[in-house]
C-alpha positions as CSV (number, residue, x, y, z in Angstrom):
1,M,0.0,0.0,0.0
2,L,1.1,3.5,-0.8
3,K,2.5,5.5,2.2
4,I,1.9,9.2,2.2
5,L,3.6,11.2,4.9
6,I,2.3,14.7,5.9
7,D,4.4,17.2,7.7
8,A,2.3,18.7,10.5
9,T,5.0,20.7,12.3
10,A,3.3,24.0,11.7
11,L,0.1,22.9,13.4
12,R,0.2,24.3,16.9
13,D,-2.3,24.9,19.8
14,K,-3.8,28.1,18.3
15,P,-3.9,27.4,14.6
16,S,-4.5,30.1,12.0
17,G,-4.1,30.0,8.2
18,I,-1.4,27.4,7.6
19,G,-2.3,25.4,10.7
20,L,-5.9,25.3,9.7
21,Y,-4.8,24.1,6.2
22,I,-2.8,21.2,7.7
23,Y,-5.5,20.2,10.2
24,H,-8.3,20.0,7.6
25,L,-6.1,18.4,5.0
26,I,-5.1,15.6,7.4
27,E,-8.8,15.2,8.5
28,E,-10.1,14.9,5.0
29,L,-7.3,12.7,3.6
30,S,-7.7,10.3,6.5
31,K,-11.4,9.8,5.5
32,I,-10.5,8.7,1.9
33,Q,-7.3,6.7,2.5
34,T,-8.9,3.3,2.5
35,Q,-11.0,3.7,-0.6
36,N,-8.0,5.2,-2.4
37,N,-5.5,2.5,-1.3
38,F,-3.0,4.7,0.6
39,E,-1.9,4.9,4.2
40,L,-1.7,8.3,5.8
41,Q,1.3,9.0,8.1
42,I,2.0,12.2,10.0
43,V,5.4,13.6,11.1
44,Y,6.2,16.7,13.2
45,Q,9.0,18.4,14.9
46,P,8.5,19.8,18.4
47,S,8.8,23.5,19.3
48,I,12.0,24.4,21.2
49,K,9.8,24.9,24.3
50,N,8.4,21.4,24.2
51,W,11.7,19.9,23.2
52,L,13.4,21.4,26.2
53,K,10.7,20.0,28.4
54,V,11.1,16.6,26.8
55,N,7.4,16.9,25.9
56,L,7.4,16.2,22.2
57,Y,3.6,15.9,21.8
58,P,2.1,18.1,19.1
59,F,-1.2,19.7,18.6
60,Q,-3.6,17.6,20.7
61,P,-6.1,16.5,18.0
62,L,-3.2,14.8,16.1
63,Q,-2.8,12.3,18.8
64,K,-5.8,10.3,17.6
65,Y,-3.8,9.2,14.6
66,S,-1.8,6.0,15.0
67,N,0.9,6.6,12.4
68,L,2.4,9.6,14.1
69,Y,6.2,10.2,13.9
70,C,8.4,12.7,15.7
71,L,11.7,14.1,14.5
72,P,13.3,14.9,17.9
73,I,15.0,18.1,16.9
74,P,13.4,21.5,17.5
75,V,11.7,23.1,14.5
76,S,13.9,26.2,15.0
77,L,16.8,24.2,13.6
78,S,15.0,23.5,10.3
79,H,17.5,25.8,8.6
80,L,19.9,22.8,8.7
81,I,17.8,21.2,6.0
82,A,19.0,23.9,3.5
83,N,22.6,23.9,4.6
84,H,23.4,20.3,5.5
85,S,20.9,18.2,3.5
86,S,23.2,15.2,3.0
87,F,23.6,14.8,6.8
88,I,19.9,15.5,7.5
89,C,18.8,12.9,4.9
90,S,20.3,10.0,6.9
91,Y,19.0,11.5,10.2
92,F,15.4,11.8,8.9
93,D,15.4,8.4,7.3
94,Q,15.9,6.6,10.6
95,Y,12.8,8.1,12.1
96,L,10.4,7.6,9.2
97,D,8.7,4.4,8.0
98,S,9.8,4.4,4.4
99,P,7.1,6.6,2.9
100,N,6.5,6.6,-0.9
101,L,5.7,10.3,-0.8
102,I,6.4,13.1,1.7
103,H,4.5,16.4,1.7
104,G,6.0,19.4,3.3
105,T,3.1,21.7,4.1
106,D,4.8,24.9,5.1
107,H,7.5,26.1,2.7
108,V,9.9,23.2,3.4
109,V,10.1,19.5,2.6
110,Y,12.4,17.0,4.2
111,P,15.0,15.6,1.8
112,C,13.9,11.9,2.2
113,R,16.1,10.0,-0.2
114,H,13.7,7.3,-1.1
115,A,10.4,9.2,-1.3
116,L,8.9,11.6,-3.8
117,K,8.8,15.1,-2.3
118,V,5.9,17.6,-2.5
119,M,6.1,21.1,-1.0
120,T,3.3,23.6,-0.4
121,I,4.2,27.3,-0.9
122,H,1.4,29.4,0.5
123,D,2.6,32.8,-0.5
124,L,5.8,34.7,-1.4
125,T,5.5,37.6,1.1
126,F,9.1,37.0,2.1
127,I,10.2,37.7,-1.4
128,K,7.7,40.3,-2.7
129,Y,7.3,42.2,0.5
130,P,10.3,41.6,2.8
131,N,9.4,44.7,4.8
132,F,6.2,42.9,5.9
133,V,8.0,39.9,7.5
134,N,10.2,39.3,10.5
135,S,13.9,38.2,10.4
136,R,13.0,34.6,10.7
137,V,10.6,34.6,7.8
138,K,13.1,36.4,5.7
139,T,15.3,33.3,5.8
140,Y,12.5,31.4,3.9
141,T,13.9,32.5,0.5
142,Q,17.1,30.5,0.9
143,R,15.3,27.6,2.4
144,V,12.6,27.4,-0.2
145,K,15.2,27.7,-3.1
146,Q,17.3,24.9,-1.6
147,C,14.3,22.6,-1.1
148,L,13.2,23.2,-4.7
149,K,16.3,21.4,-5.7
150,W,14.9,18.1,-4.5
151,T,11.1,18.9,-4.7
152,D,9.2,16.8,-7.3
153,L,6.0,18.9,-7.2
154,V,4.9,22.2,-5.7
155,L,1.4,22.8,-4.3
156,T,0.0,26.3,-3.8
157,V,-3.4,27.7,-2.8
158,S,-4.3,30.1,-5.6
159,Q,-3.6,30.9,-9.2
160,S,-2.2,34.2,-8.1
161,T,0.4,32.6,-6.0
162,K,1.2,30.1,-8.7
163,L,2.1,33.0,-11.0
164,D,4.2,34.5,-8.2
165,I,6.1,31.2,-7.9
166,I,6.7,31.0,-11.6
167,Q,7.9,34.6,-11.7
168,Y,10.0,34.8,-8.6
169,L,11.3,31.3,-8.1
170,G,11.5,30.2,-11.7
171,V,9.5,27.0,-11.2
172,K,8.0,25.5,-14.4
173,E,4.2,25.9,-14.7
174,E,3.7,22.1,-15.1
175,K,5.4,21.5,-11.8
176,I,2.9,23.5,-9.8
177,Y,-0.6,22.3,-8.7
178,V,-3.2,24.6,-7.3
179,T,-5.3,23.3,-4.3
180,P,-7.6,26.0,-3.0
181,L,-8.5,26.2,0.7
182,A,-12.0,26.4,2.4
183,S,-13.8,27.9,5.4
184,R,-13.5,26.2,8.7
185,Y,-17.1,27.0,9.4
186,T,-20.4,25.5,8.2
187,K,-22.9,27.3,10.5
188,V,-23.3,30.0,13.2
189,P,-22.7,28.6,16.7
190,Q,-24.4,29.7,19.8
191,I,-22.2,31.3,22.5
192,S,-22.9,32.5,26.0
193,R,-20.8,35.7,25.6
194,S,-22.8,38.8,25.1
195,I,-21.6,41.3,22.4
196,E,-24.6,43.6,22.3
197,H,-22.5,46.4,23.8
198,L,-20.3,46.4,20.7
199,K,-23.1,46.6,18.2
200,P,-23.3,47.9,15.5
201,Y,-19.7,47.1,14.4
202,I,-17.3,46.8,11.5
203,L,-15.2,43.7,11.8
204,F,-11.6,42.7,10.9
205,V,-10.2,39.2,11.6
206,S,-6.6,38.2,11.2
207,T,-3.1,38.6,12.7
208,I,-2.4,42.1,13.7
209,E,0.7,43.0,11.6
210,P,1.6,45.5,8.8
211,R,0.8,43.3,5.8
212,K,-2.8,43.2,6.9
213,N,-3.1,47.0,6.5
214,V,-4.9,47.5,9.8
215,T,-3.6,51.0,10.2
216,N,-5.3,52.1,7.0
217,L,-8.5,50.6,8.2
218,I,-8.3,52.5,11.5
219,V,-7.7,55.8,9.6
220,A,-10.7,55.1,7.3
221,F,-12.8,54.4,10.4
222,N,-11.7,57.7,11.9
223,Y,-12.7,59.5,8.7
224,L,-16.1,57.9,8.8
225,K,-16.6,58.8,12.4
226,Q,-15.6,62.4,11.9
227,T,-17.2,63.1,8.5
228,H,-20.3,60.9,8.5
229,K,-20.9,60.5,12.2
230,I,-21.4,56.7,11.9
231,E,-22.5,55.0,15.1
232,H,-20.5,51.8,14.4
233,K,-17.6,50.5,16.4
234,L,-14.5,48.8,14.9
235,V,-13.7,45.3,16.2
236,L,-10.3,43.8,15.5
237,I,-9.9,40.1,16.3
238,G,-6.5,38.5,16.1
239,Q,-3.2,37.7,17.7
240,K,-0.4,40.2,17.7
241,G,2.0,39.3,14.9
242,W,5.2,41.4,14.4
243,E,5.8,45.1,14.2
244,Y,2.3,45.7,15.7
245,T,3.3,48.7,17.9
246,S,2.5,51.3,15.2
247,I,-1.0,49.7,14.8
248,F,-1.8,50.0,18.5
249,A,-0.3,53.5,18.5
250,A,-2.9,54.4,15.7
251,I,-5.6,53.2,18.1
252,E,-4.3,55.1,21.0
253,N,-4.0,58.3,19.0
254,S,-7.5,58.0,17.6
255,F,-10.1,60.5,18.8
256,Y,-12.4,57.5,18.6
257,Q,-10.3,55.2,20.7
258,K,-13.2,54.1,22.9
259,D,-15.0,52.7,19.8
260,I,-12.0,50.6,18.6
261,H,-11.8,47.2,20.3
262,H,-9.0,44.7,19.9
263,L,-9.8,41.1,21.0
264,D,-6.9,38.6,21.0
265,Y,-7.1,35.0,19.9
266,L,-10.6,33.7,20.4
267,S,-12.1,30.2,20.1
268,D,-13.5,29.2,16.7
269,D,-17.1,29.5,17.9
270,E,-16.5,33.0,19.3
271,V,-14.9,34.2,16.1
272,A,-17.7,32.7,14.1
273,Y,-20.3,34.5,16.2
274,F,-18.5,37.8,15.8
275,Y,-18.5,37.3,12.0
276,S,-22.2,36.6,12.0
277,Q,-23.2,39.7,14.0
278,A,-21.0,42.2,12.1
279,D,-22.6,44.7,9.7
280,V,-19.6,44.4,7.4
281,F,-16.3,42.5,7.3
282,V,-13.4,44.5,6.0
283,Y,-10.1,42.8,4.9
284,P,-7.9,45.4,3.3
285,S,-4.7,43.2,3.2
286,I,-1.9,44.2,0.9
287,Y,-1.0,40.7,-0.1
288,E,-2.5,37.2,0.5
289,G,-1.6,33.8,-0.8
290,F,-5.3,32.9,-0.3
291,G,-7.2,35.0,2.2
292,L,-9.2,32.5,4.4
293,P,-11.1,35.2,6.4
294,V,-12.9,36.3,3.2
295,L,-14.5,32.8,2.8
296,E,-15.2,32.5,6.6
297,A,-17.1,35.8,6.6
298,M,-19.1,34.8,3.5
299,T,-19.9,31.4,5.0
300,L,-21.4,33.0,8.1
301,G,-23.5,35.6,6.2
302,T,-21.4,38.7,6.5
303,P,-21.0,41.2,3.6
304,V,-17.4,41.5,2.6
305,I,-15.1,44.3,1.5
306,T,-11.6,43.2,0.5
307,S,-8.6,44.3,-1.5
308,N,-8.3,44.2,-5.3
309,T,-4.7,42.8,-4.9
310,S,-3.0,39.3,-5.1
311,S,-5.3,36.3,-4.6
312,L,-8.2,38.2,-3.0
313,P,-10.2,39.0,-6.2
314,E,-9.8,35.3,-7.2
315,I,-11.2,34.1,-3.9
316,A,-14.0,36.7,-3.6
317,G,-15.2,36.7,-7.1
318,D,-18.2,39.0,-7.5
319,A,-19.4,38.4,-4.0
320,A,-17.4,41.2,-2.4
321,I,-16.7,44.9,-2.9
322,K,-13.1,45.2,-3.9
323,I,-11.0,48.3,-3.0
324,D,-7.5,49.6,-3.4
325,P,-6.0,48.9,0.0
326,E,-3.7,52.0,-0.3
327,N,-6.7,54.3,-0.9
328,L,-8.1,55.4,2.4
329,I,-11.1,57.2,0.9
330,Q,-12.0,54.2,-1.2
331,I,-12.0,52.0,1.9
332,A,-14.1,54.4,3.8
333,E,-16.6,54.9,1.0
334,A,-17.1,51.2,0.5
335,I,-17.8,50.7,4.2
336,L,-20.3,53.6,4.2
337,E,-22.0,52.2,1.2
338,V,-22.5,48.8,2.8
339,I,-23.6,49.9,6.3
340,S,-26.0,52.4,4.7
341,S,-27.8,50.1,2.4
342,S,-29.6,47.0,3.6
343,Q,-30.3,46.0,0.0
344,L,-26.6,46.0,-0.8
345,R,-25.8,44.1,2.3
346,Q,-28.3,41.4,1.5
347,S,-27.1,41.2,-2.1
348,L,-23.5,40.6,-0.8
349,I,-24.6,38.1,1.7
350,T,-26.5,36.1,-0.9
351,K,-23.7,36.2,-3.4
352,G,-21.2,35.2,-0.6
353,K,-23.2,32.1,0.4
354,E,-23.2,31.0,-3.2
355,R,-19.5,31.7,-3.6
356,V,-18.4,29.6,-0.7
357,K,-20.1,26.5,-2.3
358,L,-17.2,26.4,-4.7
359,F,-14.8,25.6,-1.9
360,S,-14.6,22.7,0.6
361,W,-11.9,20.9,2.5
362,E,-13.1,17.7,0.9
363,K,-12.3,19.2,-2.5
364,T,-8.9,20.4,-1.1
365,A,-8.0,16.9,-0.1
366,K,-9.2,15.3,-3.3
367,Q,-7.3,17.8,-5.4
368,T,-4.2,17.2,-3.3
369,L,-4.5,13.5,-3.8
370,N,-4.8,14.0,-7.5
371,A,-1.7,16.1,-7.4
372,Y,0.2,13.3,-5.6
373,K,-1.0,10.8,-8.3
374,S,0.3,13.0,-11.0
375,I,3.9,12.2,-10.0
376,L,3.5,8.6,-8.8
């Protein structure tokens, strides 16, 4: 039987974009392995924190899988893969059960000598916008280029990112397979937390960092408050990423500070409920490999405004208002248009619910399996 090994290292206790991709890919592939005559295996590297505690266990839900392997070196040492691949090969091989194919899910793939190698590249922020990433992510360029030397197939999550990979990394088009992602939600949950004191509100959900363009959203919100006297609050949900101090300074310096609320990482159900109760979801990101929050908002019946850049128009289709993320007035006017017109809001909600039917994690898994088969 064919053995397919998935690298789940990037899946941690509070998963966001890449972590959600890994979790749902493993879940859906596990459902179809028997009928498709393959055996799913999972490998991970511990964080330095867990490694030092001699606690190598990964994200809790993974522990239900029997074919789970640990490479007992901390993930922070993964740069060794790029610089010492011949040594690492023999090290990895002794811990893995002779897979036929190994899939690196986060911009790296182990150089297993006797397996076909597949690598997912989610976006090229680290090449196109190095000012938007931290020093650790800046090292991805060297690592990805080195891994491409032994990679048999590249997966990515949008046509936009596929074009980026061709242009910036010189990968041949026929070596790249697109496997779009999907929303983690199917319905609006019930929660005990009351959010009536925040209504009505404009919503943003994602990591709080420069690439997400949160500062421009805050400035557009200030403009709407001052010029149009809107009654709405602005709710920002997400963990602090990097270089976030200027974003929080923009909040502190706003005359409308009391109407801007930052909520840190919330449970899936809480985030879903916030989506469902928002008058509009605004996602003015500068660059995205896919843009999961756009689909999440649409799934839960929230009208969406998003950027006209990178993969976002591809994901949103005609189900969102698209704006230039650098144009503050355009962002503000789009928000005003949506919150002022119930007819427009309902039209966007209806289109959004139709749009998300094109995406599912089951489709992602089946497309991924087809990609594997293309090189077997």
